[in-house]
N, CA, C and O atoms as a Tripos MOL2 file, in Angstrom:
@<TRIPOS>MOLECULE
protein
  272   271    68     0     0
PROTEIN
NO_CHARGES

@<TRIPOS>ATOM
      1 N           0.8450   -1.1800    0.0000 N.3       1 MET1
      2 CA          0.0000    0.0000    0.0000 C.3       1 MET1
      3 C           0.8890    1.2420    0.0000 C.2       1 MET1
      4 O           2.0170    1.2300    0.4930 O.2       1 MET1
      5 N           0.3540    2.2810   -0.5560 N.am      2 ARG2
      6 CA          1.0850    3.5480   -0.6460 C.3       2 ARG2
      7 C           0.1650    4.6710   -0.1990 C.2       2 ARG2
      8 O          -0.9940    4.7340   -0.6100 O.2       2 ARG2
      9 N           0.6770    5.5540    0.6400 N.am      3 LYS3
     10 CA         -0.0990    6.6920    1.1110 C.3       3 LYS3
     11 C           0.0140    7.8150    0.0840 C.2       3 LYS3
     12 O           1.1170    8.2000   -0.3050 O.2       3 LYS3
     13 N          -1.1410    8.3420   -0.3540 N.am      4 VAL4
     14 CA         -1.1930    9.3920   -1.3710 C.3       4 VAL4
     15 C          -1.8780   10.6080   -0.7700 C.2       4 VAL4
     16 O          -2.8530   10.4810   -0.0300 O.2       4 VAL4
     17 N          -1.3640   11.7730   -1.0900 N.am      5 ASN5
     18 CA         -1.9900   13.0100   -0.6250 C.3       5 ASN5
     19 C          -2.5440   13.7670   -1.8300 C.2       5 ASN5
     20 O          -1.7850   14.2690   -2.6590 O.2       5 ASN5
     21 N          -3.8590   13.8430   -1.9210 N.am      6 ASP6
     22 CA         -4.5380   14.5420   -3.0010 C.3       6 ASP6
     23 C          -4.9280   15.9340   -2.5170 C.2       6 ASP6
     24 O          -5.3560   16.0990   -1.3750 O.2       6 ASP6
     25 N          -4.7810   16.9350   -3.3800 N.am      7 ARG7
     26 CA         -5.0800   18.3120   -2.9710 C.3       7 ARG7
     27 C          -6.5530   18.5310   -2.6460 C.2       7 ARG7
     28 O          -6.8870   19.4750   -1.9290 O.2       7 ARG7
     29 N          -7.4230   17.6980   -3.1460 N.am      8 ILE8
     30 CA         -8.8560   17.8440   -2.8620 C.3       8 ILE8
     31 C          -9.3370   16.7870   -1.8650 C.2       8 ILE8
     32 O         -10.0360   17.1100   -0.9040 O.2       8 ILE8
     33 N          -8.9640   15.5310   -2.0920 N.am      9 LEU9
     34 CA         -9.4640   14.4280   -1.2710 C.3       9 LEU9
     35 C          -8.6930   14.2110    0.0170 C.2       9 LEU9
     36 O          -9.1690   13.5120    0.9110 O.2       9 LEU9
     37 N          -7.5110   14.7990    0.1270 N.am     10 GLY10
     38 CA         -6.6970   14.5990    1.3220 C.3      10 GLY10
     39 C          -5.8440   13.3530    1.2020 C.2      10 GLY10
     40 O          -5.5140   12.9290    0.0950 O.2      10 GLY10
     41 N          -5.4830   12.7610    2.3320 N.am     11 GLU11
     42 CA         -4.5870   11.6130    2.3530 C.3      11 GLU11
     43 C          -5.3720   10.3020    2.4090 C.2      11 GLU11
     44 O          -6.3210   10.1600    3.1800 O.2      11 GLU11
     45 N          -4.9500    9.3430    1.5650 N.am     12 PHE12
     46 CA         -5.5710    8.0210    1.5700 C.3      12 PHE12
     47 C          -4.5870    6.9940    1.0310 C.2      12 PHE12
     48 O          -3.5510    7.3570    0.4740 O.2      12 PHE12
     49 N          -4.9070    5.7040    1.1950 N.am     13 ASP13
     50 CA         -4.0380    4.6150    0.7630 C.3      13 ASP13
     51 C          -4.4740    4.0670   -0.5890 C.2      13 ASP13
     52 O          -5.6630    3.9300   -0.8760 O.2      13 ASP13
     53 N          -3.4720    3.7580   -1.4120 N.am     14 LEU14
     54 CA         -3.6860    3.1110   -2.7100 C.3      14 LEU14
     55 C          -2.7570    1.9160   -2.8060 C.2      14 LEU14
     56 O          -1.7420    1.8620   -2.1110 O.2      14 LEU14
     57 N          -3.0920    0.9510   -3.6630 N.am     15 PRO15
     58 CA         -2.1550   -0.1460   -3.8640 C.3      15 PRO15
     59 C          -0.8360    0.3880   -4.4120 C.2      15 PRO15
     60 O          -0.8370    1.2530   -5.2890 O.2      15 PRO15
     61 N           0.2640   -0.1050   -3.9180 N.am     16 GLY16
     62 CA          1.5760    0.3300   -4.3730 C.3      16 GLY16
     63 C           1.9240   -0.2540   -5.7320 C.2      16 GLY16
     64 O           1.2310   -1.1400   -6.2330 O.2      16 GLY16
     65 N           2.9950    0.2430   -6.3220 N.am     17 PHE17
     66 CA          3.4910   -0.2520   -7.6000 C.3      17 PHE17
     67 C           4.1450   -1.6110   -7.3770 C.2      17 PHE17
     68 O           4.9810   -1.7500   -6.4840 O.2      17 PHE17
     69 N           3.7840   -2.6010   -8.1620 N.am     18 ALA18
     70 CA          4.2520   -3.9760   -7.9270 C.3      18 ALA18
     71 C           5.7490   -4.1610   -8.1800 C.2      18 ALA18
     72 O           6.3840   -4.9850   -7.5210 O.2      18 ALA18
     73 N           6.3140   -3.4170   -9.1110 N.am     19 LEU19
     74 CA          7.7360   -3.5710   -9.4370 C.3      19 LEU19
     75 C           8.5850   -2.6200   -8.6100 C.2      19 LEU19
     76 O           8.1770   -1.4950   -8.3210 O.2      19 LEU19
     77 N           9.7690   -3.0850   -8.2340 N.am     20 ARG20
     78 CA         10.7270   -2.2610   -7.4900 C.3      20 ARG20
     79 C          12.0230   -2.2150   -8.2870 C.2      20 ARG20
     80 O          12.4890   -3.2440   -8.7760 O.2      20 ARG20
     81 N          12.6020   -1.0350   -8.4180 N.am     21 PHE21
     82 CA         13.8500   -0.8670   -9.1390 C.3      21 PHE21
     83 C          14.9230   -0.4490   -8.1530 C.2      21 PHE21
     84 O          14.7990    0.5910   -7.5070 O.2      21 PHE21
     85 N          15.9800   -1.2480   -8.0280 N.am     22 SER22
     86 CA         16.9970   -1.0180   -7.0130 C.3      22 SER22
     87 C          17.7340    0.3030   -7.2040 C.2      22 SER22
     88 O          18.1840    0.8840   -6.2160 O.2      22 SER22
     89 N          17.8750    0.7950   -8.4140 N.am     23 GLU23
     90 CA         18.6030    2.0400   -8.6700 C.3      23 GLU23
     91 C          17.7140    3.2720   -8.5260 C.2      23 GLU23
     92 O          18.2260    4.3920   -8.5320 O.2      23 GLU23
     93 N          16.4150    3.1030   -8.3990 N.am     24 PHE24
     94 CA         15.4770    4.2180   -8.3290 C.3      24 PHE24
     95 C          15.1070    4.4700   -6.8730 C.2      24 PHE24
     96 O          14.2270    3.8010   -6.3310 O.2      24 PHE24
     97 N          15.7700    5.4280   -6.2380 N.am     25 LYS25
     98 CA         15.5630    5.6870   -4.8110 C.3      25 LYS25
     99 C          14.5570    6.8080   -4.5400 C.2      25 LYS25
    100 O          13.9770    6.8660   -3.4560 O.2      25 LYS25
    101 N          14.3470    7.6960   -5.5110 N.am     26 THR26
    102 CA         13.4440    8.8300   -5.3270 C.3      26 THR26
    103 C          11.9960    8.3610   -5.3830 C.2      26 THR26
    104 O          11.6260    7.6320   -6.3030 O.2      26 THR26
    105 N          11.1650    8.7650   -4.4160 N.am     27 PRO27
    106 CA          9.7530    8.3700   -4.4750 C.3      27 PRO27
    107 C           9.0570    8.9850   -5.6850 C.2      27 PRO27
    108 O           9.3420   10.1210   -6.0670 O.2      27 PRO27
    109 N           8.1620    8.2430   -6.2700 N.am     28 LEU28
    110 CA          7.4170    8.6900   -7.4340 C.3      28 LEU28
    111 C           6.3410    9.6860   -7.0040 C.2      28 LEU28
    112 O           5.5270    9.3810   -6.1320 O.2      28 LEU28
    113 N           6.3320   10.8570   -7.6030 N.am     29 VAL29
    114 CA          5.3380   11.8850   -7.2860 C.3      29 VAL29
    115 C           4.2020   11.7580   -8.2880 C.2      29 VAL29
    116 O           4.4150   11.8510   -9.4970 O.2      29 VAL29
    117 N           3.0020   11.5470   -7.7820 N.am     30 LEU30
    118 CA          1.8300   11.3620   -8.6460 C.3      30 LEU30
    119 C           0.8300   12.4890   -8.4470 C.2      30 LEU30
    120 O          -0.3530   12.2340   -8.2230 O.2      30 LEU30
    121 N           1.2820   13.7100   -8.5260 N.am     31 ASP31
    122 CA          0.4120   14.8640   -8.3080 C.3      31 ASP31
    123 C           0.0820   15.5110   -9.6450 C.2      31 ASP31
    124 O           0.8850   16.2740  -10.1830 O.2      31 ASP31
    125 N          -1.0870   15.2130  -10.1810 N.am     32 ALA32
    126 CA         -1.4920   15.7720  -11.4650 C.3      32 ALA32
    127 C          -1.9690   17.2130  -11.2850 C.2      32 ALA32
    128 O          -2.6040   17.5310  -10.2800 O.2      32 ALA32
    129 N          -1.6710   18.0800  -12.2440 N.am     33 PRO33
    130 CA         -2.1310   19.4630  -12.1360 C.3      33 PRO33
    131 C          -3.6340   19.5460  -12.3660 C.2      33 PRO33
    132 O          -4.2300   18.6730  -12.9970 O.2      33 PRO33
    133 N          -4.2300   20.6010  -11.8470 N.am     34 PHE34
    134 CA         -5.6440   20.8630  -12.1190 C.3      34 PHE34
    135 C          -5.7850   21.3270  -13.5660 C.2      34 PHE34
    136 O          -4.8180   21.7810  -14.1770 O.2      34 PHE34
    137 N          -6.9760   21.2120  -14.1010 N.am     35 LEU35
    138 CA         -7.2530   21.6490  -15.4590 C.3      35 LEU35
    139 C          -6.8950   23.1250  -15.6120 C.2      35 LEU35
    140 O          -7.4320   23.9690  -14.8950 O.2      35 LEU35
    141 N          -6.0030   23.4370  -16.5300 N.am     36 GLY36
    142 CA         -5.6230   24.8210  -16.7980 C.3      36 GLY36
    143 C          -4.7040   25.4500  -15.7700 C.2      36 GLY36
    144 O          -4.4620   26.6560  -15.8220 O.2      36 GLY36
    145 N          -4.1890   24.6670  -14.8390 N.am     37 GLU37
    146 CA         -3.3750   25.2220  -13.7590 C.3      37 GLU37
    147 C          -2.1400   25.9610  -14.2750 C.2      37 GLU37
    148 O          -1.7030   26.9350  -13.6620 O.2      37 GLU37
    149 N          -1.5860   25.5160  -15.3770 N.am     38 HIS38
    150 CA         -0.3660   26.1270  -15.8990 C.3      38 HIS38
    151 C          -0.5980   26.9530  -17.1670 C.2      38 HIS38
    152 O           0.3530   27.2690  -17.8820 O.2      38 HIS38
    153 N          -1.8450   27.3000  -17.4460 N.am     39 ASN39
    154 CA         -2.1580   28.0890  -18.6440 C.3      39 ASN39
    155 C          -1.2830   29.3280  -18.7540 C.2      39 ASN39
    156 O          -0.6430   29.5540  -19.7810 O.2      39 ASN39
    157 N          -1.2570   30.1240  -17.7000 N.am     40 GLU40
    158 CA         -0.5520   31.4010  -17.7520 C.3      40 GLU40
    159 C           0.9430   31.2080  -17.9900 C.2      40 GLU40
    160 O           1.5220   31.8940  -18.8330 O.2      40 GLU40
    161 N           1.5760   30.2900  -17.2670 N.am     41 GLN41
    162 CA          3.0130   30.0650  -17.4490 C.3      41 GLN41
    163 C           3.3310   29.6230  -18.8760 C.2      41 GLN41
    164 O           4.2910   30.1100  -19.4730 O.2      41 GLN41
    165 N           2.5380   28.7100  -19.4240 N.am     42 VAL42
    166 CA          2.7900   28.2000  -20.7760 C.3      42 VAL42
    167 C           2.5650   29.2860  -21.8220 C.2      42 VAL42
    168 O           3.3820   29.4550  -22.7270 O.2      42 VAL42
    169 N           1.4720   30.0150  -21.7040 N.am     43 LEU43
    170 CA          1.1560   31.0350  -22.7080 C.3      43 LEU43
    171 C           2.1510   32.1890  -22.6830 C.2      43 LEU43
    172 O           2.4950   32.7300  -23.7340 O.2      43 LEU43
    173 N           2.6150   32.5700  -21.5050 N.am     44 ILE44
    174 CA          3.6020   33.6530  -21.4160 C.3      44 ILE44
    175 C           4.9580   33.1700  -21.9220 C.2      44 ILE44
    176 O           5.5940   33.8380  -22.7370 O.2      44 ILE44
    177 N           5.3960   32.0240  -21.4440 N.am     45 ARG45
    178 CA          6.7500   31.5310  -21.7760 C.3      45 ARG45
    179 C           6.8940   31.1280  -23.2360 C.2      45 ARG45
    180 O           7.8920   31.4660  -23.8720 O.2      45 ARG45
    181 N           5.9070   30.4050  -23.7800 N.am     46 HIS46
    182 CA          6.0660   29.8250  -25.1110 C.3      46 HIS46
    183 C           5.3980   30.6200  -26.2290 C.2      46 HIS46
    184 O           5.8170   30.5280  -27.3830 O.2      46 HIS46
    185 N           4.3780   31.3920  -25.9080 N.am     47 LEU47
    186 CA          3.6800   32.1530  -26.9490 C.3      47 LEU47
    187 C           3.7810   33.6620  -26.7550 C.2      47 LEU47
    188 O           3.2280   34.4340  -27.5380 O.2      47 LEU47
    189 N           4.4860   34.0720  -25.7140 N.am     48 ASN48
    190 CA          4.6760   35.5040  -25.4200 C.3      48 ASN48
    191 C           3.3640   36.2730  -25.2730 C.2      48 ASN48
    192 O           3.2810   37.4430  -25.6470 O.2      48 ASN48
    193 N           2.3320   35.6100  -24.7260 N.am     49 TYR49
    194 CA          1.0710   36.2990  -24.4630 C.3      49 TYR49
    195 C           1.2610   37.2450  -23.2830 C.2      49 TYR49
    196 O           2.0490   36.9750  -22.3770 O.2      49 TYR49
    197 N           0.5390   38.3380  -23.3070 N.am     50 SER50
    198 CA          0.5670   39.2660  -22.1740 C.3      50 SER50
    199 C          -0.4590   38.7930  -21.1370 C.2      50 SER50
    200 O          -1.4200   38.1080  -21.4880 O.2      50 SER50
    201 N          -0.2630   39.1500  -19.8680 N.am     51 PRO51
    202 CA         -1.2690   38.7970  -18.8500 C.3      51 PRO51
    203 C          -2.6540   39.3490  -19.2100 C.2      51 PRO51
    204 O          -3.6670   38.7120  -18.9210 O.2      51 PRO51
    205 N          -2.7010   40.5110  -19.8300 N.am     52 GLU52
    206 CA         -3.9940   41.0950  -20.2300 C.3      52 GLU52
    207 C          -4.6910   40.2170  -21.2740 C.2      52 GLU52
    208 O          -5.8970   39.9850  -21.1910 O.2      52 GLU52
    209 N          -3.9340   39.7400  -22.2420 N.am     53 ARG53
    210 CA         -4.5160   38.8730  -23.2720 C.3      53 ARG53
    211 C          -5.0430   37.5770  -22.6600 C.2      53 ARG53
    212 O          -6.0960   37.0780  -23.0540 O.2      53 ARG53
    213 N          -4.3110   37.0470  -21.7090 N.am     54 ILE54
    214 CA         -4.7430   35.8170  -21.0330 C.3      54 ILE54
    215 C          -6.0350   36.0710  -20.2630 C.2      54 ILE54
    216 O          -6.9520   35.2520  -20.3130 O.2      54 ILE54
    217 N          -6.1210   37.2000  -19.5490 N.am     55 ARG55
    218 CA         -7.3530   37.5430  -18.8110 C.3      55 ARG55
    219 C          -8.5380   37.6720  -19.7740 C.2      55 ARG55
    220 O          -9.6490   37.2490  -19.4550 O.2      55 ARG55
    221 N          -8.3000   38.2560  -20.9520 N.am     56 ASN56
    222 CA         -9.3710   38.3770  -21.9510 C.3      56 ASN56
    223 C          -9.8350   37.0060  -22.4310 C.2      56 ASN56
    224 O         -11.0340   36.7860  -22.6080 O.2      56 ASN56
    225 N          -8.9050   36.0900  -22.6410 N.am     57 LEU57
    226 CA         -9.2690   34.7360  -23.0520 C.3      57 LEU57
    227 C         -10.0510   34.0170  -21.9570 C.2      57 LEU57
    228 O         -11.0050   33.2940  -22.2450 O.2      57 LEU57
    229 N          -9.6500   34.2130  -20.7080 N.am     58 GLU58
    230 CA        -10.3910   33.6290  -19.5880 C.3      58 GLU58
    231 C         -11.7860   34.2300  -19.4950 C.2      58 GLU58
    232 O         -12.7650   33.5100  -19.3000 O.2      58 GLU58
    233 N         -11.8760   35.5490  -19.6320 N.am     59 GLY59
    234 CA        -13.1730   36.2260  -19.5650 C.3      59 GLY59
    235 C         -14.1070   35.8110  -20.6850 C.2      59 GLY59
    236 O         -15.3230   35.7680  -20.4950 O.2      59 GLY59
    237 N         -13.5540   35.5040  -21.8520 N.am     60 GLY60
    238 CA        -14.3520   35.0740  -22.9970 C.3      60 GLY60
    239 C         -14.6870   33.5980  -22.9900 C.2      60 GLY60
    240 O         -15.3620   33.1150  -23.8980 O.2      60 GLY60
    241 N         -14.2250   32.8660  -21.9750 N.am     61 GLY61
    242 CA        -14.5340   31.4440  -21.8810 C.3      61 GLY61
    243 C         -13.6390   30.5570  -22.7370 C.2      61 GLY61
    244 O         -13.8930   29.3580  -22.8540 O.2      61 GLY61
    245 N         -12.5900   31.1280  -23.3400 N.am     62 VAL62
    246 CA        -11.6770   30.3340  -24.1560 C.3      62 VAL62
    247 C         -10.7720   29.4810  -23.2840 C.2      62 VAL62
    248 O         -10.5110   28.3180  -23.5930 O.2      62 VAL62
    249 N         -10.2970   30.0670  -22.1910 N.am     63 LEU63
    250 CA         -9.4400   29.3550  -21.2440 C.3      63 LEU63
    251 C         -10.2080   29.0970  -19.9650 C.2      63 LEU63
    252 O         -11.0460   29.8990  -19.5520 O.2      63 LEU63
    253 N          -9.9100   27.9650  -19.3410 N.am     64 TYR64
    254 CA        -10.5190   27.6320  -18.0580 C.3      64 TYR64
    255 C          -9.4440   27.1170  -17.1420 C.2      64 TYR64
    256 O          -8.5540   26.3830  -17.5710 O.2      64 TYR64
    257 N          -9.5150   27.4870  -15.9080 N.am     65 SER65
    258 CA         -8.6430   26.8920  -14.9000 C.3      65 SER65
    259 C          -9.4400   26.7510  -13.6170 C.2      65 SER65
    260 O         -10.2620   27.6040  -13.2820 O.2      65 SER65
    261 N          -9.1900   25.6880  -12.9190 N.am     66 GLY66
    262 CA         -9.8940   25.4500  -11.6700 C.3      66 GLY66
    263 C          -9.7250   24.0290  -11.2050 C.2      66 GLY66
    264 O          -9.0770   23.2210  -11.8710 O.2      66 GLY66
    265 N         -10.2990   23.7230  -10.0740 N.am     67 SER67
    266 CA        -10.2160   22.3550   -9.5720 C.3      67 SER67
    267 C         -11.1730   21.4750  -10.3600 C.2      67 SER67
    268 O         -12.1190   21.9530  -10.9880 O.2      67 SER67
    269 N         -10.9100   20.2180  -10.3120 N.am     68 ARG68
    270 CA        -11.6520   19.2000  -11.0770 C.3      68 ARG68
    271 C         -13.0230   19.5860  -11.4230 C.2      68 ARG68
    272 O         -13.7390   18.8140  -12.0620 O.2      68 ARG68
@<TRIPOS>BOND
     1     1     2 1
     2     2     3 1
     3     3     4 2
     4     3     5 am
     5     5     6 1
     6     6     7 1
     7     7     8 2
     8     7     9 am
     9     9    10 1
    10    10    11 1
    11    11    12 2
    12    11    13 am
    13    13    14 1
    14    14    15 1
    15    15    16 2
    16    15    17 am
    17    17    18 1
    18    18    19 1
    19    19    20 2
    20    19    21 am
    21    21    22 1
    22    22    23 1
    23    23    24 2
    24    23    25 am
    25    25    26 1
    26    26    27 1
    27    27    28 2
    28    27    29 am
    29    29    30 1
    30    30    31 1
    31    31    32 2
    32    31    33 am
    33    33    34 1
    34    34    35 1
    35    35    36 2
    36    35    37 am
    37    37    38 1
    38    38    39 1
    39    39    40 2
    40    39    41 am
    41    41    42 1
    42    42    43 1
    43    43    44 2
    44    43    45 am
    45    45    46 1
    46    46    47 1
    47    47    48 2
    48    47    49 am
    49    49    50 1
    50    50    51 1
    51    51    52 2
    52    51    53 am
    53    53    54 1
    54    54    55 1
    55    55    56 2
    56    55    57 am
    57    57    58 1
    58    58    59 1
    59    59    60 2
    60    59    61 am
    61    61    62 1
    62    62    63 1
    63    63    64 2
    64    63    65 am
    65    65    66 1
    66    66    67 1
    67    67    68 2
    68    67    69 am
    69    69    70 1
    70    70    71 1
    71    71    72 2
    72    71    73 am
    73    73    74 1
    74    74    75 1
    75    75    76 2
    76    75    77 am
    77    77    78 1
    78    78    79 1
    79    79    80 2
    80    79    81 am
    81    81    82 1
    82    82    83 1
    83    83    84 2
    84    83    85 am
    85    85    86 1
    86    86    87 1
    87    87    88 2
    88    87    89 am
    89    89    90 1
    90    90    91 1
    91    91    92 2
    92    91    93 am
    93    93    94 1
    94    94    95 1
    95    95    96 2
    96    95    97 am
    97    97    98 1
    98    98    99 1
    99    99   100 2
   100    99   101 am
   101   101   102 1
   102   102   103 1
   103   103   104 2
   104   103   105 am
   105   105   106 1
   106   106   107 1
   107   107   108 2
   108   107   109 am
   109   109   110 1
   110   110   111 1
   111   111   112 2
   112   111   113 am
   113   113   114 1
   114   114   115 1
   115   115   116 2
   116   115   117 am
   117   117   118 1
   118   118   119 1
   119   119   120 2
   120   119   121 am
   121   121   122 1
   122   122   123 1
   123   123   124 2
   124   123   125 am
   125   125   126 1
   126   126   127 1
   127   127   128 2
   128   127   129 am
   129   129   130 1
   130   130   131 1
   131   131   132 2
   132   131   133 am
   133   133   134 1
   134   134   135 1
   135   135   136 2
   136   135   137 am
   137   137   138 1
   138   138   139 1
   139   139   140 2
   140   139   141 am
   141   141   142 1
   142   142   143 1
   143   143   144 2
   144   143   145 am
   145   145   146 1
   146   146   147 1
   147   147   148 2
   148   147   149 am
   149   149   150 1
   150   150   151 1
   151   151   152 2
   152   151   153 am
   153   153   154 1
   154   154   155 1
   155   155   156 2
   156   155   157 am
   157   157   158 1
   158   158   159 1
   159   159   160 2
   160   159   161 am
   161   161   162 1
   162   162   163 1
   163   163   164 2
   164   163   165 am
   165   165   166 1
   166   166   167 1
   167   167   168 2
   168   167   169 am
   169   169   170 1
   170   170   171 1
   171   171   172 2
   172   171   173 am
   173   173   174 1
   174   174   175 1
   175   175   176 2
   176   175   177 am
   177   177   178 1
   178   178   179 1
   179   179   180 2
   180   179   181 am
   181   181   182 1
   182   182   183 1
   183   183   184 2
   184   183   185 am
   185   185   186 1
   186   186   187 1
   187   187   188 2
   188   187   189 am
   189   189   190 1
   190   190   191 1
   191   191   192 2
   192   191   193 am
   193   193   194 1
   194   194   195 1
   195   195   196 2
   196   195   197 am
   197   197   198 1
   198   198   199 1
   199   199   200 2
   200   199   201 am
   201   201   202 1
   202   202   203 1
   203   203   204 2
   204   203   205 am
   205   205   206 1
   206   206   207 1
   207   207   208 2
   208   207   209 am
   209   209   210 1
   210   210   211 1
   211   211   212 2
   212   211   213 am
   213   213   214 1
   214   214   215 1
   215   215   216 2
   216   215   217 am
   217   217   218 1
   218   218   219 1
   219   219   220 2
   220   219   221 am
   221   221   222 1
   222   222   223 1
   223   223   224 2
   224   223   225 am
   225   225   226 1
   226   226   227 1
   227   227   228 2
   228   227   229 am
   229   229   230 1
   230   230   231 1
   231   231   232 2
   232   231   233 am
   233   233   234 1
   234   234   235 1
   235   235   236 2
   236   235   237 am
   237   237   238 1
   238   238   239 1
   239   239   240 2
   240   239   241 am
   241   241   242 1
   242   242   243 1
   243   243   244 2
   244   243   245 am
   245   245   246 1
   246   246   247 1
   247   247   248 2
   248   247   249 am
   249   249   250 1
   250   250   251 1
   251   251   252 2
   252   251   253 am
   253   253   254 1
   254   254   255 1
   255   255   256 2
   256   255   257 am
   257   257   258 1
   258   258   259 1
   259   259   260 2
   260   259   261 am
   261   261   262 1
   262   262   263 1
   263   263   264 2
   264   263   265 am
   265   265   266 1
   266   266   267 1
   267   267   268 2
   268   267   269 am
   269   269   270 1
   270   270   271 1
   271   271   272 2
@<TRIPOS>SUBSTRUCTURE
     1 MET1         2 RESIDUE 1 A MET
     2 ARG2         6 RESIDUE 1 A ARG
     3 LYS3        10 RESIDUE 1 A LYS
     4 VAL4        14 RESIDUE 1 A VAL
     5 ASN5        18 RESIDUE 1 A ASN
     6 ASP6        22 RESIDUE 1 A ASP
     7 ARG7        26 RESIDUE 1 A ARG
     8 ILE8        30 RESIDUE 1 A ILE
     9 LEU9        34 RESIDUE 1 A LEU
    10 GLY10       38 RESIDUE 1 A GLY
    11 GLU11       42 RESIDUE 1 A GLU
    12 PHE12       46 RESIDUE 1 A PHE
    13 ASP13       50 RESIDUE 1 A ASP
    14 LEU14       54 RESIDUE 1 A LEU
    15 PRO15       58 RESIDUE 1 A PRO
    16 GLY16       62 RESIDUE 1 A GLY
    17 PHE17       66 RESIDUE 1 A PHE
    18 ALA18       70 RESIDUE 1 A ALA
    19 LEU19       74 RESIDUE 1 A LEU
    20 ARG20       78 RESIDUE 1 A ARG
    21 PHE21       82 RESIDUE 1 A PHE
    22 SER22       86 RESIDUE 1 A SER
    23 GLU23       90 RESIDUE 1 A GLU
    24 PHE24       94 RESIDUE 1 A PHE
    25 LYS25       98 RESIDUE 1 A LYS
    26 THR26      102 RESIDUE 1 A THR
    27 PRO27      106 RESIDUE 1 A PRO
    28 LEU28      110 RESIDUE 1 A LEU
    29 VAL29      114 RESIDUE 1 A VAL
    30 LEU30      118 RESIDUE 1 A LEU
    31 ASP31      122 RESIDUE 1 A ASP
    32 ALA32      126 RESIDUE 1 A ALA
    33 PRO33      130 RESIDUE 1 A PRO
    34 PHE34      134 RESIDUE 1 A PHE
    35 LEU35      138 RESIDUE 1 A LEU
    36 GLY36      142 RESIDUE 1 A GLY
    37 GLU37      146 RESIDUE 1 A GLU
    38 HIS38      150 RESIDUE 1 A HIS
    39 ASN39      154 RESIDUE 1 A ASN
    40 GLU40      158 RESIDUE 1 A GLU
    41 GLN41      162 RESIDUE 1 A GLN
    42 VAL42      166 RESIDUE 1 A VAL
    43 LEU43      170 RESIDUE 1 A LEU
    44 ILE44      174 RESIDUE 1 A ILE
    45 ARG45      178 RESIDUE 1 A ARG
    46 HIS46      182 RESIDUE 1 A HIS
    47 LEU47      186 RESIDUE 1 A LEU
    48 ASN48      190 RESIDUE 1 A ASN
    49 TYR49      194 RESIDUE 1 A TYR
    50 SER50      198 RESIDUE 1 A SER
    51 PRO51      202 RESIDUE 1 A PRO
    52 GLU52      206 RESIDUE 1 A GLU
    53 ARG53      210 RESIDUE 1 A ARG
    54 ILE54      214 RESIDUE 1 A ILE
    55 ARG55      218 RESIDUE 1 A ARG
    56 ASN56      222 RESIDUE 1 A ASN
    57 LEU57      226 RESIDUE 1 A LEU
    58 GLU58      230 RESIDUE 1 A GLU
    59 GLY59      234 RESIDUE 1 A GLY
    60 GLY60      238 RESIDUE 1 A GLY
    61 GLY61      242 RESIDUE 1 A GLY
    62 VAL62      246 RESIDUE 1 A VAL
    63 LEU63      250 RESIDUE 1 A LEU
    64 TYR64      254 RESIDUE 1 A TYR
    65 SER65      258 RESIDUE 1 A SER
    66 GLY66      262 RESIDUE 1 A GLY
    67 SER67      266 RESIDUE 1 A SER
    68 ARG68      270 RESIDUE 1 A ARG
């Protein structure tokens, strides 16, 4: 069993991964981002969008970000 901490559901147990790799010491992080959580970072960094343009897209319903 593996203890998982979900940002919405809190902490709970899940079945662990059946295979073990002796050279892999770092625990596997299974924290998926929320829908649209990184919209702003991606649009600014890769498309050079301005924060104002992003707000307009959010206001127009083109972009969405939020919890599940």
